[in-house]
LOGUMI-842253 format. One line per field, with one value per residue: y, x, z of N, C-alpha, C, O in turn; residue in one letter; residue number from 0. Coordinates in Angstrom, 1 decimal. Atoms other than C-alpha are relative to their C-alpha. Layout:
N
n.Y [Y	...];
n.X [X	...];
n.Z [Z	...];
ca.Y [Y	...];
ca.X [X	...];
ca.Z [Z	...];
c.Y [Y	...];
c.X [X	...];
c.Z [Z	...];
o.Y [Y	...];
o.X [X	...];
o.Z [Z	...];
r [A	...];
k [NUM	...];
***
This chain:
93
n.Y [0.7	1.2	1.4	0.6	1.3	0.4	1.4	0.8	1.2	1.0	1.1	0.8	-0.7	0.1	1.4	0.3	-0.9	0.4	-1.1	-0.6	0.0	-1.1	0.4	1.0	-0.3	0.0	-1.2	0.2	1.0	-0.7	-0.9	0.8	0.6	-1.0	-0.7	1.1	-0.5	-0.4	1.1	0.4	-1.1	0.2	-0.7	-0.2	-1.1	-1.3	-0.3	1.1	-0.2	0.9	0.0	0.6	1.2	-0.3	-0.3	-1.5	-0.5	-0.8	-0.5	0.0	-0.6	0.2	0.7	-0.8	0.5	1.2	1.0	0.1	0.7	1.3	0.6	0.2	1.1	1.2	0.4	0.4	1.2	-0.4	0.2	-1.1	0.3	-0.7	-1.5	-0.7	-1.3	-0.6	-0.6	-1.0	0.0	-1.2	-0.2	-0.8	-1.4];
n.X [-0.3	0.9	-0.5	-0.2	-0.5	-0.5	0.5	-0.6	0.9	-0.9	0.6	0.7	1.3	0.8	0.3	1.0	1.1	1.3	0.7	1.3	0.1	-0.6	-0.8	-0.9	-0.8	-1.4	-0.3	0.5	-1.0	-1.2	0.2	0.1	-1.4	-1.0	0.6	0.7	0.6	1.4	0.9	0.4	0.0	0.9	-0.5	0.9	-0.4	0.4	-0.7	-0.7	0.3	-0.6	0.8	-0.6	0.7	1.4	0.6	0.0	-1.0	-1.1	-0.8	0.8	-0.7	0.4	-1.1	-0.7	0.3	-0.7	0.8	1.3	-0.2	-0.2	1.3	0.9	-0.6	0.1	1.4	0.4	-0.8	-1.1	-1.3	-0.5	-1.4	-0.3	-0.3	-0.1	0.7	0.1	1.3	0.0	1.3	0.8	0.7	-0.9	-0.1];
n.Z [1.3	0.3	0.0	1.3	0.1	1.3	0.1	1.0	0.4	0.5	0.8	-1.0	-0.3	1.2	0.1	-1.1	0.1	0.6	0.8	-0.5	-1.4	-0.6	-1.1	0.4	1.2	-0.3	-0.8	-1.4	-0.6	-0.3	-1.2	-1.2	-0.3	-0.4	-1.2	-0.7	-1.3	0.2	0.0	1.4	1.0	1.1	1.2	1.2	0.9	-0.7	-1.2	-0.8	-1.4	-0.9	-1.2	-1.2	-0.4	-0.3	1.3	0.3	1.0	-0.6	1.1	1.2	1.0	1.4	0.7	1.1	1.3	0.2	-0.7	0.7	1.3	-0.4	-0.4	1.2	0.8	-0.8	0.0	1.4	0.3	0.8	-0.7	-0.9	-0.6	-1.3	0.1	-1.2	0.0	-1.3	-0.3	-1.1	-0.8	0.1	-1.3	-0.8	0.5];
ca.Y [89.6	87.1	83.4	81.8	78.2	76.9	73.7	71.0	68.6	65.4	62.5	60.5	63.1	62.9	59.1	59.1	61.8	61.3	63.3	65.7	65.3	68.4	66.4	63.8	65.7	65.8	69.4	68.4	65.4	67.7	70.2	67.4	65.8	69.0	70.4	67.4	69.5	70.6	68.5	68.6	70.7	71.2	72.3	73.7	76.1	78.8	78.3	76.3	76.0	74.4	73.3	72.6	69.6	71.4	71.8	75.6	77.3	78.6	79.2	80.3	81.2	81.7	79.2	80.8	80.3	77.5	75.5	76.2	75.0	71.9	71.2	71.6	69.3	66.7	66.6	66.2	63.2	65.2	64.5	66.6	66.9	67.8	71.5	74.0	77.0	79.4	80.3	83.2	83.2	85.7	85.4	87.3	91.1];
ca.X [77.2	74.9	75.5	76.9	77.5	79.6	77.9	79.8	77.5	79.5	79.0	77.9	75.2	74.0	74.0	71.9	69.5	65.8	64.2	61.5	62.2	62.8	64.3	66.2	67.7	71.4	71.6	69.6	72.0	75.0	73.6	72.7	76.2	78.1	75.8	75.1	74.1	70.9	67.8	66.8	67.0	64.4	65.4	63.3	63.6	62.1	64.2	66.6	65.5	67.3	65.3	66.3	65.1	61.9	61.2	61.7	63.3	66.7	68.2	66.5	68.1	67.2	69.1	71.7	71.2	73.8	71.7	68.4	69.8	71.1	67.7	65.9	68.4	68.4	64.6	64.4	66.8	69.4	73.1	74.5	78.0	79.3	79.5	80.0	77.8	77.3	74.0	73.4	70.8	68.1	66.7	69.6	70.0];
ca.Z [-75.5	-77.2	-76.7	-79.9	-80.8	-83.7	-84.9	-86.8	-88.7	-89.3	-91.7	-88.6	-87.9	-91.5	-91.5	-88.2	-89.4	-90.4	-93.2	-92.1	-88.4	-86.4	-83.5	-85.5	-88.4	-88.8	-87.4	-84.3	-83.8	-84.1	-81.6	-79.1	-79.5	-79.1	-76.3	-74.1	-71.0	-72.7	-72.9	-76.6	-79.8	-82.5	-86.0	-88.8	-91.7	-89.4	-86.3	-84.1	-80.5	-77.6	-74.6	-71.0	-69.0	-68.1	-71.8	-71.7	-74.6	-73.5	-76.9	-80.1	-83.4	-87.1	-89.1	-91.4	-95.2	-95.2	-92.7	-94.4	-97.7	-96.0	-94.4	-97.7	-99.5	-96.8	-96.6	-100.4	-100.2	-102.1	-101.4	-98.5	-97.0	-93.5	-92.8	-90.1	-89.1	-86.3	-84.5	-82.2	-79.4	-80.2	-76.6	-75.2	-75.4];
c.Y [-1.2	-1.3	-0.5	-1.4	-0.3	-1.5	-0.7	-1.2	-1.0	-1.0	-0.9	0.6	-0.2	-1.4	-0.4	0.8	-0.6	1.2	0.5	0.0	1.1	-0.4	-1.0	0.3	0.1	1.3	-0.2	-1.0	0.7	0.9	-0.9	-0.7	1.0	0.8	-0.9	0.4	0.5	-1.2	-0.4	1.2	-0.4	0.9	0.1	1.1	1.4	0.3	-1.2	0.4	-1.1	0.1	-0.6	-1.2	0.2	0.4	1.5	0.4	0.9	0.6	0.0	0.8	-0.2	-0.7	0.8	-0.7	-1.4	-1.2	-0.2	-0.8	-1.5	-0.8	-0.4	-1.2	-1.3	-0.6	-0.5	-1.2	0.3	-0.3	1.2	-0.4	0.7	1.4	0.6	1.4	0.5	0.5	0.9	0.1	1.4	0.3	0.9	1.4	0.3];
c.X [-0.9	0.7	0.1	0.5	0.4	-0.4	0.7	-0.9	1.0	-0.7	-0.8	-1.4	-1.0	-0.5	-1.1	-1.3	-1.2	-0.6	-1.2	-0.2	0.7	0.9	1.1	0.7	1.4	0.5	-0.4	1.0	1.3	-0.1	0.0	1.4	0.9	-0.5	-0.7	-0.7	-1.4	-0.9	-0.3	0.1	-1.1	0.5	-1.0	0.6	-0.2	0.9	0.7	-0.3	0.7	-0.7	0.8	-0.8	-1.4	-0.8	-0.2	1.0	1.0	0.9	-0.9	0.8	-0.7	1.1	0.6	-0.4	0.6	-0.8	-1.3	0.1	0.3	-1.3	-0.8	0.6	-0.2	-1.4	-0.5	0.8	1.2	1.3	0.4	1.4	0.1	0.3	0.0	-0.8	-0.1	-1.4	0.2	-1.4	-0.7	-0.8	0.8	0.1	1.5];
c.Z [-0.2	0.0	-1.5	0.1	-1.5	-0.1	-1.2	-0.3	-0.7	-0.9	0.9	0.3	-1.2	-0.1	1.0	-0.2	-0.7	-0.7	0.6	1.5	0.7	1.2	-0.4	-1.3	0.3	0.9	1.5	0.7	0.3	1.2	1.3	0.3	0.5	1.3	0.9	1.3	-0.2	-0.3	-1.5	-0.9	-1.0	-1.1	-1.1	-0.9	0.7	1.2	0.6	1.4	0.8	1.3	1.2	0.4	0.4	-1.3	-0.3	-1.0	0.6	-1.1	-1.3	-1.1	-1.4	-0.7	-1.1	-1.4	-0.2	0.6	-0.6	-1.3	0.3	0.4	-1.2	-0.8	0.7	0.0	-1.3	-0.4	-1.0	0.7	0.8	0.5	1.4	-0.2	1.4	-0.1	1.4	0.2	1.2	0.7	-0.1	1.3	0.9	-0.6	0.0];
o.Y [-2.0	-1.3	-0.4	-1.8	0.1	-2.3	-0.2	-2.1	-0.7	-1.0	-1.4	-0.1	-0.4	-1.7	-1.2	0.4	-1.6	2.3	-0.3	0.3	1.2	0.4	-1.2	-0.6	0.2	1.1	0.2	-0.8	0.4	0.9	-0.6	-0.8	0.7	1.3	-0.8	-0.3	0.8	-2.3	-1.6	2.4	-1.5	2.1	-1.0	1.8	2.3	1.4	-2.4	1.5	-2.3	1.2	-1.4	-1.6	-0.7	0.9	1.9	-0.1	1.9	1.4	-1.0	1.9	-1.3	-0.3	1.4	-1.9	-2.3	-2.3	-1.4	-1.6	-2.3	-1.9	-1.5	-2.0	-2.3	-1.8	-1.2	-1.6	-0.6	-0.3	2.4	-1.6	1.6	1.9	-0.1	2.0	-0.2	1.1	0.7	0.1	2.4	1.4	1.5	1.6	1.4];
o.X [-1.1	1.8	-0.9	1.3	-0.3	0.1	0.8	-1.0	1.6	-2.0	-1.9	-2.4	-2.2	-1.7	-2.0	-2.3	-1.1	-0.7	-2.1	-1.3	1.9	1.8	2.0	1.3	1.8	1.4	0.4	1.4	1.9	0.8	0.7	1.7	1.7	0.4	-1.9	-1.5	-2.0	-0.4	-0.2	0.0	-1.4	0.9	-1.6	1.5	0.5	1.0	0.3	0.0	0.8	-1.0	1.7	-1.8	-2.2	-1.9	-1.1	2.2	0.7	1.8	-1.6	1.4	-1.3	2.3	-0.1	-0.8	-0.1	-0.9	-1.8	-0.7	-0.2	-1.5	-1.4	-0.2	-0.6	-1.7	-1.5	0.8	1.7	1.3	0.3	1.7	-0.7	0.8	-0.4	-0.7	0.1	-2.0	1.1	-2.4	-0.2	-1.4	0.2	0.0	1.8];
o.Z [0.8	-0.5	-2.2	1.0	-2.4	0.7	-2.3	0.6	-1.7	-1.0	0.5	0.4	-1.0	-0.4	0.8	0.4	-1.5	-0.2	1.1	1.9	0.5	1.6	0.4	-1.9	1.5	1.7	2.4	1.8	1.4	2.0	2.3	1.5	1.5	2.0	1.0	1.9	0.8	-0.6	-1.8	-0.5	-1.3	-0.9	-1.4	-0.5	0.4	1.6	0.3	1.9	0.4	1.8	1.0	-0.2	0.5	-1.2	-1.0	-0.9	1.2	-0.8	-1.5	-0.8	-1.6	-0.6	-1.9	-1.4	-0.7	0.0	-0.7	-1.6	-0.5	-0.1	-1.3	-1.3	0.0	-0.3	-1.4	-1.6	-1.7	1.9	0.3	0.6	1.7	-1.2	2.4	-1.1	2.3	-0.7	2.1	0.1	0.3	1.4	1.8	-1.8	-0.4];
r [M	K	Q	K	F	R	I	H	V	T	Q	A	D	I	D	K	G	C	E	G	S	S	R	S	C	P	I	A	H	A	I	N	R	Q	L	P	N	Y	Y	R	S	N	V	S	M	D	G	I	T	I	L	N	E	D	C	K	T	I	F	S	A	K	P	P	F	K	A	R	D	F	I	D	S	F	D	E	S	A	P	V	E	P	F	I	F	T	I	T	N	S	L	Q	K];
k [0	1	2	3	4	5	6	7	8	9	10	11	12	13	14	15	16	17	18	19	20	21	22	23	24	25	26	27	28	29	30	31	32	33	34	35	36	37	38	39	40	41	42	43	44	45	46	47	48	49	50	51	52	53	54	55	56	57	58	59	60	61	62	63	64	65	66	67	68	69	70	71	72	73	74	75	76	77	78	79	80	81	82	83	84	85	86	87	88	89	90	91	92];
***
């Protein structure tokens, strides 16, 4: 069974986020907050990756439409609200 994570992006994540930053966007903050045992996450319109402490990708997922729409709006300085989405690891069979 493929590994899945349900990600809750909070208002605090949004307030802390930086436009155009794959490591400091609200979704990255939410992933890092909810999955503290991993080293870092990178988020873009094309993919979400989670790295271990050796900087090896251990989780990769295509962002669902809801997340891509959020990224686009946030990076354009449009108003966004907290939301929840699920990602599935494409590296597992």
